[in-house]
C-alpha positions in Angstrom: -46.6 17.6 -17.8 -43.3 17.6 -16.0 -42.1 20.7 -14.2 -38.5 21.6 -15.1 -38.0 22.7 -11.6 -38.8 19.3 -10.0 -35.2 18.6 -9.4 -35.2 21.1 -6.7 -37.5 19.2 -4.7 -36.2 15.8 -5.1 -33.9 14.0 -2.7 -30.2 14.4 -3.5 -28.4 11.2 -4.3 -24.7 11.0 -3.4 -22.6 9.3 -5.8 -20.7 6.0 -4.7 -17.2 6.9 -3.8 -14.6 5.6 -6.3 -12.5 2.7 -5.2 -9.4 4.7 -5.8 -10.7 7.2 -3.1 -11.4 4.4 -0.8 -7.9 2.9 -1.2 -6.5 6.4 -0.5 -8.5 6.8 2.6 -7.2 3.3 3.8 -3.6 4.3 3.3 -3.9 7.7 4.8 -5.5 6.2 8.0 -2.1 4.8 9.0 1.1 6.8 10.1 3.1 4.6 7.7 0.8 5.3 4.8 1.0 9.1 5.5 4.7 8.9 5.8 4.9 7.0 2.5 2.8 9.7 0.8 5.2 12.3 2.1 8.1 10.3 0.8 6.4 10.0 -2.6 5.7 13.7 -2.9 9.3 14.6 -1.8 10.6 12.4 -4.6 8.4 14.3 -6.9 9.7 17.7 -5.7 6.2 18.6 -4.8 7.4 21.4 -2.3 10.8 22.4 -4.1 11.8 24.8 -6.8 11.9 23.3 -10.2 14.4 25.6 -11.8 17.4 24.0 -13.5 19.6 25.9 -16.1 19.3 22.9 -18.5 15.8 23.3 -20.1 15.6 19.5 -20.2 16.1 19.2 -16.6 13.8 22.0 -15.8 11.1 20.3 -17.9 11.6 17.1 -16.1 11.5 18.6 -12.6 8.3 20.6 -13.5 6.7 17.5 -14.7 7.6 15.6 -11.7 6.5 18.3 -9.4 3.1 18.6 -11.3 2.5 15.0 -10.5 3.1 15.5 -7.0 0.7 18.5 -6.9 -2.0 16.4 -8.6 -1.4 13.8 -5.8 -1.5 16.4 -3.1 -4.7 17.9 -4.3 -6.2 14.4 -4.5 -5.2 13.8 -0.8 -6.8 17.1 0.2 -10.0 16.4 -1.5 -10.4 12.7 -0.4 -9.3 12.9 3.1 -8.7 16.5 4.2 -8.3 15.6 7.9 -5.7 12.9 7.2 -3.8 15.3 4.9 -3.7 17.7 7.7 -2.4 15.1 10.0 0.2 14.0 7.6 1.5 17.7 7.3 1.7 17.9 11.1 3.7 14.7 11.1 6.1 15.9 8.3 6.9 19.3 10.0 7.1 17.5 13.5 9.9 15.2 12.4 
């Protein structure tokens, strides 16, 4: 009979990283790649206020900013040290 707690004693198997994550790591290893990510997130308005008096413009701005935040969170998760370096480079321009 199998003990339902056997999983506690088995070796943990790490999943293979996604190709997308490997690609992001490759891009973030270079200064030019990090600068490109900052540029993309600037275009998305990741670090700006989304307010616009026109509701359609506000919705557009909020949607773009949301996409930028998704990208930022992905960078923080996949390569946190490169993300920190990118932010240092952004603010030391």
